[in-house]
C-alpha positions in Angstrom: -40.4 -13.5 -58.1 -36.6 -13.5 -57.5 -36.6 -9.9 -58.5 -38.9 -9.3 -55.6 -37.0 -11.1 -53.1 -34.0 -9.2 -54.7 -35.5 -6.1 -53.6 -36.8 -6.9 -50.5 -33.6 -8.0 -49.5 -31.9 -4.6 -50.4 -35.0 -2.6 -48.4 -34.7 -5.1 -45.0 -30.3 -4.3 -45.2 -31.8 -0.1 -45.8 -34.1 -0.7 -42.7 -31.7 -2.4 -41.0 -29.2 0.3 -40.9 -31.6 2.9 -39.9 -33.9 1.3 -37.4 -31.3 -0.4 -35.8 -30.6 2.5 -33.5 -33.7 3.3 -32.8 -36.0 0.6 -31.3 -36.0 -1.2 -28.7 -36.9 -5.2 -27.7 -39.3 -6.4 -30.3 -40.4 -9.8 -30.4 -38.0 -12.3 -32.0 -39.5 -14.3 -34.6 -37.9 -17.9 -36.3 -37.4 -18.3 -39.4 -39.8 -20.5 -40.3 -42.8 -18.3 -39.0 -40.8 -15.3 -41.0 -41.0 -17.8 -44.1 -44.4 -18.5 -43.7 -45.1 -14.7 -43.4 -43.3 -13.6 -46.4 -44.9 -16.3 -48.8 -48.4 -15.5 -47.5 -48.0 -12.2 -47.9 -46.4 -12.8 -51.6 -49.6 -14.4 -52.2 -51.6 -11.6 -51.1 -49.7 -9.2 -52.9 -49.5 -7.1 -49.5 -46.5 -4.9 -49.5 -46.5 -3.6 -46.2 -46.6 -7.5 -44.7 -43.5 -8.1 -46.7 -42.1 -5.3 -45.7 -42.5 -6.3 -42.2 -41.4 -9.5 -42.5 -38.5 -9.2 -44.2 -36.9 -7.9 -41.1 -37.8 -10.1 -38.7 -34.9 -12.8 -39.6 -31.1 -12.3 -41.8 -31.9 -12.6 -45.7 -30.0 -16.1 -45.8 -32.1 -17.3 -42.7 -35.7 -16.0 -44.7 -34.3 -17.9 -47.9 -33.5 -20.9 -46.8 -36.7 -20.6 -44.6 -38.6 -19.8 -48.4 -36.7 -22.4 -49.9 -38.0 -25.0 -47.1 -41.6 -24.2 -47.1 -41.1 -24.4 -51.1 -39.4 -28.1 -50.5 -42.5 -29.1 -48.6 -45.3 -28.2 -50.1 -43.9 -29.6 -53.3 -43.4 -33.0 -51.1 -47.0 -32.3 -49.6 -48.6 -31.8 -52.8 -47.0 -34.7 -54.7 -48.4 -36.9 -52.0 -51.6 -35.8 -52.4 -51.8 -35.9 -56.2 -49.8 -39.0 -56.2 -47.1 -37.9 -58.3 -43.6 -37.5 -58.3 -42.6 -34.0 -56.7 -40.6 -33.4 -60.3 -43.9 -33.5 -61.7 -45.4 -31.0 -59.0 -43.1 -28.8 -58.9 -42.8 -28.3 -63.4 -46.3 -28.2 -63.0 -46.5 -25.4 -60.7 -44.2 -23.8 -62.6 -46.0 -24.1 -65.7 -43.0 -26.4 -67.1 -44.2 -29.4 -69.8 -43.5 -32.7 -68.5 -40.0 -33.8 -68.1 
């Protein structure tokens, strides 16, 4: 997944250099909206949506938003399962219990 993020960020940098002059005003997105759209596109394996969402915010902002989304998701699942966040995170990653 991190490799996919890196590649998407590389494409973002290339696209912003070439599209900056050609685009007029466009709707602004906040980093949490971008993170949610990016993660859902990754889950659906929709490369077109992935490519679009990485242009909504800076790579740093997207990285922060994805991290925040992951934290919130693990906390929500931990509460739902009545388990610790560490147990849930390790389970989601397929790691043995600590």
